[in-house]
Phi, psi and omega in degrees: 000335185270047179290177181296142179283145178270120178268103184294337179294338183267358180273115180275160176302325180293319179294318178297321179296323177293322178297315179299313184295317188266344183237312186284307181301318177300332176296321177289317182297329182260014182292164182300319181295326178292318179294321179297317179300321179292322179294329180277002176089008177281133181287326182214132178286147179281128180242135182301133179299137181083006180287165178301319179302312179299320179296319179292320178297317179298317178300318178297316179296319179295322178295319177296318178296318178300319178297316178298317181295317179299318179297319179293320178298317178297318179296315181292325177296318176298317178297319179298316179297319177299317181293324176296318178296317177300320179298316179299319180297313181292324177296319178297315178297320180297316179297318180295317180292322177297315179297317178297318179297318182289336180279351181282000000 
């Protein structure tokens, strides 16, 4: 009974989203009503709009979208830094060529 205590302050939204995706949603997906629907040939069981399942699925989709957006922002930030460095290099070359031209 005396296992390690769970520190809720250390649980990030991303970690909670992974728990929902990998543990909570599969419980709904594997529920008895879901299995019955598949046996009857239904491709997808009807779930009441506004249900907890729908909210969790929406949260999962939003988390996936957020991850894609964060990755894209990181990629674009890297590209921006590369372009800034290229600009500094070209500005330096431009100044050197301008100075060389004016000395002629």
